[in-house]
C-alpha positions as a printed Julia matrix, in Angstrom:
230×3 Matrix{Float64}:
 37.58  -114.9   -200.96
 39.52  -114.43  -197.74
 42.05  -117.14  -196.85
 42.58  -118.23  -193.24
 45.85  -119.93  -194.08
 48.65  -118.58  -191.91
 51.91  -117.49  -193.47
 55.49  -116.82  -192.45
 56.68  -113.23  -192.68
 60.47  -112.81  -192.81
 61.94  -109.37  -192.11
 65.66  -108.98  -192.75
 67.87  -105.93  -192.8
 70.63  -103.88  -191.28
 71.11  -103.34  -187.56
 69.02  -100.7   -185.78
 66.68  -100.07  -188.7
 63.53  -100.95  -186.78
 63.04  -104.56  -187.84
 61.9   -105.65  -184.4
 59.44  -102.79  -183.95
 57.9   -103.42  -187.35
 57.73  -107.17  -186.8
 56.01  -106.71  -183.43
 53.43  -104.35  -184.94
 52.61  -106.78  -187.75
 52.43  -109.72  -185.35
 50.02  -107.91  -183.03
 47.82  -106.78  -185.92
 47.57  -110.28  -187.39
 47.5   -112.2   -184.12
 50.75  -113.93  -185.11
 53.69  -114.97  -182.96
 56.69  -112.63  -182.97
 60.22  -114.05  -182.95
 63.22  -111.71  -182.7
 66.16  -113.72  -184.05
 68.55  -110.85  -183.32
 67.52  -111.0   -179.67
 68.35  -114.7   -179.7
 71.93  -113.95  -180.79
 72.1   -111.19  -178.19
 70.89  -113.6   -175.52
 73.6   -116.09  -176.47
 76.15  -113.26  -176.34
 74.96  -112.29  -172.86
 75.18  -115.91  -171.74
 78.77  -116.23  -173.0
 79.78  -113.0   -171.27
 78.27  -114.11  -167.99
 79.8   -117.57  -168.15
 83.15  -116.16  -169.34
 83.09  -118.46  -172.35
 85.06  -117.67  -175.49
 84.05  -118.37  -179.06
 86.78  -121.0   -179.23
 85.14  -122.7   -176.25
 81.94  -122.95  -178.28
 83.73  -124.17  -181.4
 85.56  -126.84  -179.41
 82.47  -127.98  -177.51
 79.16  -126.89  -179.1
 77.28  -128.95  -176.5
 77.68  -126.07  -174.03
 74.98  -124.28  -176.01
 72.45  -126.88  -174.9
 72.26  -125.09  -171.54
 70.7   -122.09  -173.29
 66.92  -121.78  -173.53
 65.48  -118.7   -175.23
 61.83  -117.78  -175.59
 59.58  -114.75  -176.04
 56.73  -113.8   -173.72
 54.14  -111.07  -173.88
 54.2   -108.53  -171.08
 51.28  -108.04  -168.7
 49.14  -105.87  -170.98
 49.93  -107.9   -174.09
 51.63  -105.05  -175.95
 55.28  -106.11  -175.96
 57.31  -109.31  -176.31
 60.18  -109.67  -173.85
 63.18  -111.92  -174.42
 63.8   -114.58  -171.78
 67.1   -116.38  -171.25
 66.71  -119.48  -169.07
 63.49  -118.04  -167.58
 65.05  -114.62  -166.87
 63.72  -111.48  -168.56
 66.84  -110.07  -170.26
 65.15  -107.68  -172.7
 67.01  -104.63  -171.34
 70.31  -106.37  -170.64
 70.72  -107.65  -174.22
 70.39  -104.1   -175.62
 73.43  -102.69  -173.81
 76.52  -101.58  -175.72
 78.55  -104.36  -174.05
 76.4   -106.91  -175.85
 76.06  -104.84  -179.05
 79.82  -104.69  -179.46
 80.16  -108.49  -179.35
 76.99  -109.82  -180.97
 78.12  -109.56  -184.61
 81.26  -111.56  -183.83
 79.19  -114.15  -181.96
 76.81  -114.43  -184.91
 79.67  -115.41  -187.24
 80.25  -118.7   -185.4
 78.77  -121.58  -187.38
 78.02  -123.68  -184.31
 75.96  -120.86  -182.8
 74.12  -120.16  -186.04
 73.27  -123.84  -186.5
 72.02  -124.06  -182.91
 69.75  -121.04  -183.26
 68.51  -121.79  -186.78
 67.27  -125.16  -185.53
 65.38  -123.4   -182.73
 63.94  -120.81  -185.12
 62.69  -123.41  -187.58
 61.07  -125.35  -184.76
 59.25  -122.21  -183.62
 57.96  -121.66  -187.16
 56.63  -125.15  -187.85
 52.99  -124.12  -187.45
 53.5   -120.91  -189.48
 51.6   -117.82  -188.35
 54.84  -116.09  -187.29
 56.72  -112.88  -187.95
 60.49  -113.26  -187.55
 63.13  -110.61  -188.02
 66.89  -110.93  -188.37
 69.68  -111.06  -190.95
 69.1   -114.35  -192.78
 65.45  -115.23  -192.17
 64.31  -115.0   -195.79
 67.53  -116.43  -197.22
 68.45  -119.26  -194.82
 65.96  -119.89  -192.03
 62.73  -119.65  -194.03
 63.55  -119.37  -197.75
 59.94  -120.46  -198.42
 58.41  -117.58  -196.43
 55.37  -116.19  -198.21
 56.35  -112.57  -197.5
 59.92  -111.3   -197.28
 60.78  -107.71  -196.4
 64.29  -106.28  -196.52
 64.71  -103.17  -194.37
 67.37  -100.52  -194.51
 68.02   -96.87  -193.6
 70.95   -94.47  -193.6
 73.5    -95.3   -190.83
 73.21   -91.83  -189.28
 69.43   -92.18  -188.97
 69.76   -95.61  -187.42
 72.36   -94.35  -184.94
 70.11   -91.48  -183.87
 67.17   -93.83  -183.33
 69.32   -96.22  -181.34
 70.71   -93.38  -179.23
 67.21   -92.15  -178.37
 66.07   -95.68  -177.55
 68.94   -96.24  -175.11
 68.64   -92.85  -173.43
 64.89   -93.27  -173.0
 65.62   -96.51  -171.14
 68.11   -94.7   -168.89
 71.1    -96.5   -170.36
 74.37   -94.72  -171.05
 74.77   -93.9   -174.74
 77.19   -92.0   -176.97
 76.02   -91.18  -180.51
 79.46   -91.42  -182.14
 80.11   -94.76  -180.44
 76.74   -96.08  -181.64
 77.33   -94.88  -185.21
 80.76   -96.53  -185.34
 79.26   -99.74  -183.95
 76.48   -99.74  -186.58
 78.95   -99.28  -189.43
 81.17  -102.05  -188.08
 78.19  -104.38  -187.65
 77.01  -103.65  -191.21
 80.44  -104.64  -192.5
 80.64  -107.8   -190.4
 77.07  -108.86  -191.13
 77.53  -108.46  -194.88
 80.93  -110.15  -195.15
 80.76  -113.01  -192.62
 81.44  -116.5   -193.96
 78.21  -118.11  -192.74
 74.8   -116.7   -193.73
 75.9   -113.15  -194.64
 73.29  -110.43  -194.75
 71.88  -109.89  -198.22
 68.51  -109.24  -199.78
 66.55  -112.31  -200.92
 65.68  -112.19  -204.61
 61.95  -112.12  -203.86
 62.1   -109.66  -200.95
 60.4   -106.26  -200.97
 62.72  -103.4   -200.04
 61.56  -101.04  -197.3
 63.88   -98.05  -196.91
 62.54   -96.26  -193.84
 65.04   -93.4   -193.67
 62.23   -90.85  -194.03
 59.33   -92.88  -192.64
 57.65   -92.9   -189.24
 56.95   -96.14  -187.4
 53.26   -95.73  -188.16
 53.87   -95.3   -191.88
 56.08   -98.37  -192.01
 53.55  -100.47  -190.12
 50.67   -99.47  -192.37
 52.63  -100.21  -195.53
 53.97  -103.57  -194.37
 50.58  -104.64  -193.04
 49.06  -103.86  -196.44
 51.64  -106.13  -198.05
 50.96  -108.9   -195.51
 47.2   -108.78  -195.88
 47.56  -108.88  -199.66
 49.65  -112.05  -199.45
 47.26  -113.67  -196.96
 44.26  -112.89  -199.16
 46.02  -114.52  -202.12
 46.55  -117.84  -200.3
């Protein structure tokens, strides 16, 4: 018998391995809400850059984060979720290399992680969400009914990221992107608070040799199986 109970789907993994794209595809297929936790950290990074605030400023006065409001809104044709920072669409701005080079360092700050984890848990109270990030299945929603851990070879991720940026008309250098990905992998996996690691009950999805369509079909099969079992 089919269950109508909604679940939480947590997608964790390395940078630039397609977590957001996969999460959006699953969310659209199931009619779930999509939440890009990585975009939330990028939005905070953008805010700090604009306001010329340092990480020590945040540590000394975490209340400055209360001026940050992040949400996700579907575009006009309902096919894509854009990230909004204080009512401004910053989807393109948060994907620049300026932000990419600083976001891993920003994500190591406990005060920022605590601030965003509270927001993420609030968004997931009603379940029926797909959230991607680094610590969704291990910290934010350890009780998520489906956990997927994504990975791919760094060179493949760098190529995908390069193509994404150039298609958007943004300046991109492959070697710079590859170095940034390797540095982010190291920082994400070794940071003191909520380091990136696979949850014990997560399913591994190595998409090095998979198309977006193949990944989406496979993950959706997993999701529907879990929903049916509820």
